[in-house]
N, C-alpha and C positions, 0 to 999 in steps of 0.2 A: 357081334356088331360093336359093342363097347371096346373090345380089344383092338379091333380094326381102326376105329376112330382115334383111340388113344395113341396108336402107333404113328399117327401123323405128327405128333409133337416133335419139334426139332431140338428140344432141350437146349435152348439158347444159353450162352455163358452168363448173360444178364437178363433173366426172364422178365420181360415187360409185363407179362400177365400178372405176376405177383405185385408189381408196382401199381397196376390198375385195380387191384382188389383192396377195398377199404379195410378188410380184415387181414390183409397180407397172407392169405392162404398160400402155402408152399405148393403150388399147383403141379409143377413137374414131378414132385415126389410121389403124390398119390396117383398121377397118371402113369408113372412107371410101373406101379403095382398093378394097375388095370391092364397094361400091355402084357404083363406076365400072368394074368389071370388070377392074381392074388387079391380078390375083391375085399376080403375081410381085413387085410392089412391096410388097404387103401382107405377103408372106412375108419379104421382106428386112427390113421393119420389125420383124416378130416375132423374127426370128433375131438382130437386133442387141440384143434385150432378153432373149432366153431361148434357151438351147442345147437345150431339150427341149420345143418347142411341140407336136409331134405326140404327145408323152407327156401333157402337161398337158391337151390337148384331149380326152383319153380318161379320165384318172383323177382329175382335180381335182374337189373338191366345189364345183362352180360355184354350186350353189343356195345355198351359205352364203357365197360370196365375191363374185366379180364379178357374177354374175346375181342373187344375193341382194341386192345393193345397187343394181341397175338401177331407175331411177325408174319405168319402165314397169310393173315388177312390183308396184307399189302398187295398180294397178287392172286390169292385164292380165297376159299372159304376158311375162316379161322377154325381152330380146333373147337369142337362143341363142348367147351369146358363145363358150361352150366348143365347140359344134358348128362354128362359123365358124372358130375357131382350128384345130381338127382338119382341116377342109376345106382351109384355106390351107396348113398344114404338109404335108398329104398331097400336095397339088398340087406343091409344091416337091420332095418326095421322088420322086414318080413321074417328074417331068421333070428330076430330078437337077440342080437349079439350085444353084450355089455361092452361098450366101446370107450367110455371115459378112462383116461389114464388114472393111475393110483393117486389118491389124495395125499398131500403133504401132511406131516404130523400136526395135530391140533395146536393152534396158536393161543387158544384161550380168548381170542378176540371175537366180538359179535358185531355183525354189520346188518343194518336194515336196508332193504331195497324197496323203494316206492314205485310201484307199477310192475305188472307182470306181462309186459309186451316184449318186443324184440330186444330193447335195451336192457330191461330189467332181467329177463331170462339169461341173457349173455353175461351180464355183470355177476349175477348170482352164481352161475356155473363156474366162472373163473375165480371168484372169491372163495367158493366152497373148495375148489381144487387146491387153493393156496392154504387151506387148513383152517379157514375162519368158519365160525358158526353164522349161518345166513338165514334171515327171515324176510320174505316178501310180503308187502302189504298191497293188496289189489282192491280197487274200488268196486269192480264188478263181481258177478257171481261165478264167472268162468275165467280161466287163464288165457293168455295169448294177446290181449290188447287188439291191435289192428289186424293181427293174423286171424283172430277168431271173429271179431265183430265187423271188420272192414273189408277183407278180401273174400270174394265169393268162393263157394265150395268147389266150383268147377275149375278154378285156378289153384286153390289150395284146400284140399279136403281137411276137415277139422280133426279127423282121427290122427292125422300126421302131427298137427300142432299139439294135441293132447298127449300123444306118445312122447314127443320131445320133452314136454313138461314133466312127464312121469320119470324121465331119465335124470333130470336135475334133482327131483325129489329123492332119488336113490343115492344122491350125493349127500343127503341129509338136509337139503334146503326145505324149510317150512314155508307154507303159503297160507296167508290169512285173507279170505275173501270178504267182500262187502265192507272193506275198511278204507273209507275215503279220508286219507290224510289231509288235514286242513279243515275237515268237518268234525271228525271224531276227536282229533288232537292235531296240533301243529308240528312242523318239522323239528322245532327245538324240543318239544315234549318227547318226540320219538327218540331223539339223541340222548335225552336225559333218562330214558326208561331202561337203561342197562346196555345200550349200544355204544360201541366205540367209534363208529363211523356210519354215515348214511349215504346211499346213492339214490339220486332222483332220476328216474327214467319214466316219467309220467306221460310223455307224449303230448299231443295237441288235441284236446277234446272239444273245444268250443268252435262251432262252425261259423264262418263268415256269411253275412246275408247278401242278397242280390243288390241291395241299395237302390231299388226302384219303387215307385208307388205300388201299394198293395202286396209287397213281398212277404207279408205275414198272413196273407189270406188263407182260408181253409183250402187245402190242396197243395200248398207250397211247403216242401219239406227239405231238410238238409240231407246231404249225402250220408252223413253219419247215421241219422235215424233210418233212412231208406235202406242202406246196406245192412245195418245191424238187425233190423226187423226181418229182412230176407234171410240172413244167415241164421238167426235164431229160429225161424220157421222150419229150417232144415234139421235143427236139433230137437226142437219141441213143436210137435204138430199143432198144439193149441195156440201157438203164436200166429197171428194173421199178418202176412206181408202187406206192405202198403202198395196200393196200385193193382192188386189182383183183379183182373177182369176189366181194367180201364181201356178206353178206346185209344188214347194216345198219352204217353208219358214223355214230357219234354225234359231233357237234361241240359243244364247250362254249365259250360266249362270245357276245358281242353286238356286236362291232365289225365293221369292214369286212373284216378278216382272217377272222373267223368266217364271214362271208357267202361269201367266196372259197372257204373250205374246204368249206362245205356244198354249194356248187354243183359243186365238183370232185368231191366224194363222189358226187353224182348221176351223174357221168360214169364212175364206177368201180364202184359197188355197186348192189345191187337197191333199196336205200332209203337216204335221207339224213335224219338227225334232228338238229335243233339244240335245245340246252338253254340257256335263259337265265333267270337268277334274278329278273329284274324284268319289268315289262310291256313290251309292244311300244313304247309311246310313250316309254319311257325308254332304248331301245336307242341307243347312240352311233353305230351304222352309218348310212350315208346312206340316205334313204328309198327312193331308186331301187334300191339294192342289196338292201334288204329285200324290196321288191316283186318284183324279178327272181327272187330266191330262192324266194319263195312261188309265183310264176307257173310256175316250172320244176318245182315239186313237192316242195320241201323240207318236211319235217314239223316244224313249230315247236312247242316246248314252252315257253311263256312262264310266268313266275312258278314256275319249277322250280329248286330248289337241288340241289346234289349232295352226297351223303353218303359213298359209298365205291364203289370199283371191285370188282365181284364177279368172281372168277376160278374157273376149273375146277381139277380135281385136278392139272393140269400147270402151273398158274400163269398160264394165258392168259386174256385178257379174255372174260367170258361175258355180263356185263350191267353197267349203271350204275344204282346205287341212287340215287334222287332223292327229294325231299320237296317237297310243294306249299308255296308261299310266299304271303303276303298283304302288301299295301302298308300302311305305317304313316304317321303324320303326317309332314309335311315337316320336315327339319332346318333349321339356321340358313341353309344355302345355298339352301333352297327345294326341294330334291330329296326326294321321298318315300323313306322307307326300306323295308326288307322284313324279314319275320320268318317263321320256319318255322311251319307249322300242325301241331300235335301229332297223331301217329297217321296222317299222310297220306303215308307213304312208299310209293313204287312203283318198279318196276324197268323198265328199258328194255333188252331183249335186244340184244346187239350183238357184233361181233367186232373192231371197231376203235373207239377213242376218240381224238379229236383235241383237244388242249388249245390253244385259241385265246384265251388269257387275258392276253396281253401279253408283252413282252420287256424286257430291260435291257441296257445296254452291256456288252461284254466287258471285264472288269477287267484284262486282260493289259497294256493300254497304261499304266495307272497303276501296276500292280504292278512293271513293269519300268522305270518312270520315276517314282520316288517324289516328284520335285519337281513332277509334274503333279497339281495338286489336283483332287479329285473330290468330289461330294456323296455323302451316305449311300447314295442309290439307285444310285450308280455313274456318274451323268452328269458330264461334264467341266465344271468351274466356269470361267466366262469373264467378262471385263469386259462388262457389258451394252451398253456403247456401242461398244467396239472389237472385241469377240469374241476378244481376246487372252487366252491362258491364263496360268497362273502361270509358265510357261516363256517367257522373252523370245524373241520371234520365232516363237512357235508359236501359231497361231490355231485355232479349232474352230467348227463349226456343224452344224446339222441335228439328227437324232435323238440323236446322241452328247451333245448339250448339252441338248436340250429333253425327251428321252424320245421315245417313238414318237408322231409326229404325221403330217402329210400330206407327200406328195412336194413339193408347192409350198411348204410351210413350210420344208422343208430347203433348197430352192433359194433362197428369200428370204434365209435366214441365210448361205448360201454366197456370195451376191452381196455382202452387206454385209461379210463377212469379206474377200472379194477386194478390195473397195475399200480397206479399211483395211490390207491387206497391201501394196498398192501405195503407200499413204501412208507406211507404215513403211519400205519399201525406199527411198523418196525422201527420208526424213528429215523428213517433214511431221508436224504434230500429228495424233494419232489422234482425229478427231472425225467423227461421222456422224449428222446430224440428219435424214436423208432416209428412213430405214427406218420403215415403218408401225408404229404402237404395238403391233399384235397380233403382231408377230414376236418 
């Protein structure tokens, strides 16, 4: 089946699929190997370009990136690039094939990586392959970041994440767990402790609140806590997931995280309800995630704003008061606005409310290192070409720089930063003209 699907590739002279991939995977090359049945060679080519192929094959928004740019998609179904990538990576994992290319000779340089999520793992792999000695400092007790704590196991089994991490450890990468940089020591102290450069891939770990009365009541939880507890319960049976046995869990939000929360809620409670203030067509979540949520039975409330959390006499969540919304004329960006319809308030009885309305970076890095410049929203300011921060020798990438985006976007920035870190360590000019404009 994989060979048949791969044979649909037209091998365009200027492959748009590559331009659509934030990591610039040479897609036609590995697809050619699949057509010829040489899956191991296809896997090697993928691994030489991405440390997380098995992950990307599962969670990337292919329909907006590689597959969305496939020329076949203009008239027919695009080549199933994501499924092929997943198949090839899974084949390599099942057969335990050592895929990384040979490391370059040791440079004698040491690089610290802050965060063991998608950005940190990607940067660490590329830096280790470049011959540097790499150590990762992870705040949690398990690797993977959002891959482990944020994405439910039915979408991304944790054994896949842990397997990929074991592969970078085979490159000589050391990982220090329960090391929260900013609390144990600041970025500057890390740099001065024997490292020649630092990469920050810490992600966005501070959840935004609902911003309505009683939004800190007992029973209101962030998507971070809700998903991490669920995921940890799958790894450690002693961990109790939030909402188990609830009558109704209400999720507020319209992105992919909200879809994950609503589907997890179905696995824990009698009912799962999602509230979104705009229309379905305006939801930022992937279409496939919306459809999966609807097909599984999530009750969607579109064009529904939130007014307040209603609590009982003990201060525990009892219901969510909402108001019906209507679309207004498009603004300058072309996006339609929304406004509340007077007198249309209604209540949704529930015992748990999950706030899936976004995250922001933890300010602890910049607070403890005042020379590390950050934007108003807390993201780290970097040179757009080199990804170097205001601290010489310290680079950053991923959600900590862009705000919450996709796994593959974080990986793309990490690869760009890793290239420039190597140039920095070699004393070369910091220029990088190869990164796609959408990174």
